[in-house]
C-alpha positions as CSV (number, residue, x, y, z in Angstrom):
1,X,103.0,100.5,85.5
2,X,102.4,100.4,89.2
3,X,102.2,103.9,90.6
4,X,103.7,104.2,94.1
5,X,102.9,107.0,96.5
6,X,105.6,105.8,98.9
7,X,108.4,103.2,98.8
8,X,107.4,99.5,98.4
9,X,109.7,97.0,100.2
10,X,109.6,93.6,98.4
11,X,110.9,91.0,100.9
12,X,112.0,87.5,100.5
13,X,113.5,85.2,103.3
14,X,115.4,82.0,103.3
15,X,115.0,80.3,106.7
16,X,115.8,77.3,108.9
17,X,112.2,76.1,108.4
18,X,108.6,77.2,108.0
19,X,107.4,77.7,111.6
20,X,107.5,81.5,112.4
21,X,107.4,80.6,116.1
22,X,110.6,78.6,116.2
23,X,112.5,79.0,112.9
24,X,115.0,81.8,112.1
25,X,116.0,83.9,109.1
26,X,119.3,82.9,107.4
27,X,119.0,85.2,104.4
28,X,117.0,88.3,103.8
29,X,116.7,90.3,100.6
30,X,114.7,93.5,100.4
31,X,114.2,95.3,97.1
32,X,113.0,98.8,97.9
33,X,111.1,100.3,95.0
34,X,111.0,104.1,95.2
35,X,108.0,106.1,93.7
36,X,110.3,107.2,90.9
37,X,111.0,103.6,90.0
38,X,114.5,103.4,91.4
39,X,115.4,100.1,93.0
40,X,117.6,99.8,96.2
41,X,118.6,96.3,97.1
42,X,119.7,95.1,100.6
43,X,120.7,91.5,101.1
44,X,122.2,89.8,104.1
45,X,123.2,86.4,105.2
46,X,122.4,85.9,108.9
47,X,123.6,83.5,111.6
48,X,120.4,82.0,112.9
49,X,122.2,80.9,116.2
50,X,120.8,77.4,115.5
51,X,121.7,74.5,113.2
52,X,120.2,74.6,109.7
53,X,118.3,71.4,109.0
54,X,119.8,69.5,106.0
55,X,116.3,69.4,104.5
56,X,116.2,73.2,104.5
57,X,119.8,73.5,103.1
58,X,118.7,71.2,100.3
59,X,116.1,73.8,99.2
60,X,118.1,77.1,99.4
61,X,121.7,75.8,99.4
62,X,122.7,77.7,102.5
63,X,124.7,75.7,105.1
64,X,125.9,76.2,108.7
65,X,129.4,76.9,107.4
66,X,128.2,79.7,105.1
67,X,126.6,81.6,107.9
68,X,129.0,80.8,110.7
69,X,130.6,84.3,110.5
70,X,127.5,86.1,109.4
71,X,125.9,88.7,111.8
72,X,122.9,87.7,113.9
73,X,119.5,89.2,113.3
74,X,120.0,91.3,116.4
75,X,123.1,92.9,115.0
76,X,121.4,94.1,111.8
77,X,117.8,94.6,113.1
78,X,118.1,98.4,113.5
79,X,119.6,98.7,110.0
80,X,116.8,96.6,108.5
81,X,114.1,98.4,110.4
82,X,115.3,101.8,109.2
83,X,115.6,100.6,105.6
84,X,111.9,99.6,105.5
85,X,110.7,102.5,107.6
86,X,107.6,104.2,106.0
87,X,107.4,101.5,103.3
88,X,104.5,99.5,102.2
89,X,105.4,95.8,102.0
90,X,105.2,93.1,99.3
91,X,106.4,89.6,98.6
92,X,105.3,86.2,97.5
93,X,103.3,84.4,100.2
94,X,104.6,87.2,102.3
95,X,101.4,87.9,104.3
96,X,101.5,84.3,105.6
97,X,105.2,83.6,105.9
98,X,107.9,86.3,105.3
99,X,106.3,89.2,107.1
100,X,105.1,87.1,110.1
101,X,108.6,85.6,110.5
102,X,110.3,88.9,110.1
103,X,108.0,90.5,112.8
104,X,108.7,87.5,115.0
105,X,112.5,88.1,114.7
106,X,112.0,91.7,115.7
107,X,109.9,90.7,118.7
108,X,112.4,88.1,119.9
109,X,115.0,90.8,120.4
110,X,112.6,93.2,122.1
111,X,112.2,95.5,119.1
112,X,108.6,96.3,118.2
113,X,107.8,96.4,114.5
114,X,104.4,98.0,113.7
115,X,102.6,97.0,110.5
116,X,99.8,99.4,111.2
117,X,99.4,101.9,108.4
118,X,101.3,99.8,105.9
119,X,99.7,98.2,102.9
120,X,100.8,94.6,102.4
121,X,100.7,93.3,98.8
122,X,101.1,89.6,98.3
123,X,101.8,88.7,94.6
124,X,101.0,85.0,95.4
125,X,97.5,86.0,96.4
126,X,96.9,87.8,93.1
127,X,98.4,84.8,91.2
128,X,96.3,82.3,93.1
129,X,93.1,84.3,92.5
130,X,93.9,84.5,88.8
131,X,96.0,81.5,87.8
132,X,96.8,79.1,90.7
133,X,100.5,78.5,90.4
134,X,104.0,78.8,92.1
135,X,106.6,81.6,91.9
136,X,108.7,79.9,89.2
137,X,105.5,79.3,87.2
138,X,104.3,82.9,87.8
139,X,107.6,84.2,86.5
140,X,107.3,82.1,83.4
141,X,103.6,82.9,82.9
142,X,103.8,86.7,83.5
143,X,107.4,87.5,82.4
144,X,108.1,84.6,80.0
145,X,111.4,84.0,81.8
146,X,112.8,81.0,83.6
147,X,113.6,81.8,87.3
148,X,117.3,81.1,87.6
149,X,118.7,80.7,91.2
150,X,115.2,80.0,92.6
151,X,115.4,80.1,96.4
152,X,118.1,82.7,96.3
153,X,116.3,85.5,98.4
154,X,117.5,88.3,96.1
155,X,116.5,86.5,92.9
156,X,113.1,85.6,94.4
157,X,112.5,89.1,95.6
158,X,113.5,90.7,92.2
159,X,111.3,88.1,90.4
160,X,108.4,88.9,92.6
161,X,108.7,92.6,91.7
162,X,108.7,91.8,88.0
163,X,105.7,89.5,88.4
164,X,103.8,92.2,90.3
165,X,104.5,94.8,87.6
166,X,103.4,92.3,84.9
167,X,100.2,91.5,86.9
168,X,99.3,95.2,87.0
169,X,99.8,95.4,83.2
170,X,97.8,92.1,82.5
171,X,94.9,92.8,84.9
172,X,93.7,96.4,84.5
173,X,91.0,95.7,87.2
174,X,93.8,95.6,89.8
175,X,94.4,99.4,89.3
176,X,97.8,100.9,89.2
177,X,98.6,101.6,92.9
178,X,99.1,99.6,96.1
179,X,95.8,100.7,97.6
180,X,93.7,99.5,94.6
181,X,95.5,96.1,94.6
182,X,94.9,95.5,98.3
183,X,91.2,96.5,97.7
184,X,91.0,94.0,94.8
185,X,92.6,91.1,96.6
186,X,90.9,91.8,99.9
187,X,92.9,92.8,103.0
188,X,93.2,90.1,105.6
189,X,91.7,91.0,108.9
190,X,94.7,89.9,110.9
191,X,94.9,89.8,114.6
192,X,98.1,87.7,114.9
193,X,100.1,86.5,112.0
194,X,99.8,82.8,113.1
195,X,96.0,83.3,112.8
196,X,95.3,81.8,116.2
197,X,92.8,84.6,116.5
198,X,90.4,86.0,113.9
199,X,88.4,89.2,113.8
200,X,84.6,89.0,113.5
201,X,82.7,92.3,113.7
202,X,85.6,93.9,115.4
203,X,85.9,91.2,118.1
204,X,88.9,88.9,118.5
205,X,87.8,85.3,118.3
206,X,89.8,82.1,119.0
207,X,90.6,80.2,115.8
208,X,91.8,77.0,117.4
209,X,91.3,74.6,120.3
210,X,88.5,74.1,122.7
211,X,87.4,77.7,122.6
212,X,87.4,78.0,118.8
213,X,84.7,80.5,117.8
214,X,84.5,82.1,121.3
215,X,85.5,85.7,122.1
216,X,89.1,85.9,123.4
217,X,88.2,88.6,125.9
218,X,85.3,86.6,127.4
219,X,87.6,83.6,127.9
220,X,90.3,85.7,129.5
221,X,87.8,87.3,131.8
222,X,86.2,84.0,132.9
223,X,89.3,81.7,132.8
224,X,92.4,83.8,133.4
225,X,94.5,80.6,133.7
226,X,94.1,80.1,129.9
227,X,96.2,83.3,129.4
228,X,99.0,81.7,131.5
229,X,98.8,78.5,129.6
230,X,99.1,80.3,126.2
231,X,102.0,82.5,127.5
232,X,103.9,79.4,128.6
233,X,103.1,77.5,125.4
234,X,104.9,77.2,122.1
235,X,103.0,80.0,120.5
236,X,104.7,82.7,118.4
237,X,105.7,85.9,120.3
238,X,103.4,88.0,118.1
239,X,100.4,85.8,119.1
240,X,101.4,86.3,122.8
241,X,101.8,90.0,122.2
242,X,98.3,90.3,120.8
243,X,96.9,88.1,123.6
244,X,98.4,90.4,126.2
245,X,97.0,93.5,124.4
246,X,93.5,91.9,124.6
247,X,94.0,91.0,128.2
248,X,95.1,94.5,129.1
249,X,92.2,96.0,127.3
250,X,89.8,93.6,129.1
251,X,91.3,94.6,132.5
252,X,90.9,98.3,131.7
253,X,87.3,97.7,131.0
254,X,86.8,95.9,134.2
255,X,88.6,98.6,136.1
């Protein structure tokens, strides 16, 4: 059994698309696992304030009509933030998709969501290290069950929790707590969730474009117009937030 020292929020999102910078959440399910094993489920349909592409509806089955009278993210943001306060976080491909998009939604409404001090366990990362499959296959492989209602956020989040528990049982080398799992899978050195920047020896480095491989602070110092270009560009708000933090730190050093 996975031993928890604090609650673990297992998150799954259904969205209008796969771009954290432009797409929106239309369904969120959070299965909060308490250290005593108790599960608390919160699920909400959300109005994304934009049309849901038919290609996305074809995957998760959620249509514009179904969310027309649903609350917006802004209306439920405080409730969601309180629900996952002081929780570690988990999901399936959550480090690259669900958590970045959730953070982006908070930032869009001017509400900061700090991931510092939270461990983030991605069951997909364990699965890909060990078996190289999808969530439905992971559920069949680890739990010997067929995943009914795949792409229902609540079903996916609950299945992810079952997979994670089964992984802990199957792979003793993972350990039995969140910290040991993160140590085993390796903790991503994330600057921004879109991974426009990487961290090398404690220094933020551009991970794209003409300055790829160059220190962000150096470019901002020598070519401040590049900051303006990025801030006006179609980059996720979390990327822009981190860029501004680097700029402010650079200006403080200059001063």
